[in-house]
N, C-alpha and C positions, 0 to 999 in steps of 0.2 A: 607495579602498576595495576590498578583495578580495571577490569574489562567492563565495557558498557553492557547494559541489559539488552537482551534481544527479544523482540516481540514479533510473532508471526500473525499477519493479518490476512484473513480471507478477503481478497480484493476483487471487486467486480468492475472497478473503473468508473462507477457512478459517483454522483455527487456526495452521497453519504459516506461511502468508504474513502473517498478522496479527502474529505474534511477530517475524518477520524485519523487518517494517516498523518496529516500534519499535526493534529492535536496530540497524538501519541508521541511524536518526535519532540515536540516542545514541552509537554508536561511530564514526560518520563525520562527525558534525555537518553533515549534508547535508539538502537538500530532497529528499524522496522523492516521486516522481510515480508514482502507482499507475495501472496500465493493466489494464483488464479487457475481454476480447473475447468476443463471442458467436460461437462457431464451430460452432453446431448443438446444443450440449448444453443441457440445461435449467438456467437460472440464475435466481436470485432477486435481482434488481437492488437492491431495497430492503434486503434483508439484507446484501448486500455493502457498500453505502454506509453502513449503520448500523454494521457491524463496523469499517469503516475509520475512521469518525468517533470511535468509542469509543477506538481505539488512538491516533489522532492527537493527542488532547488530553492 
């Protein structure tokens, strides 16, 4: 059995990365791993997770 491709996406939770998340899933038939890092900027973790879950399904 052939395993699915895996893509790691630097995910901010914004509109652009949310759209590309779904596009990658549909066009590459891949598992997309979203990575978000706190590098000192203000982030709303709950919002990022909520946005990703909305797109994921």
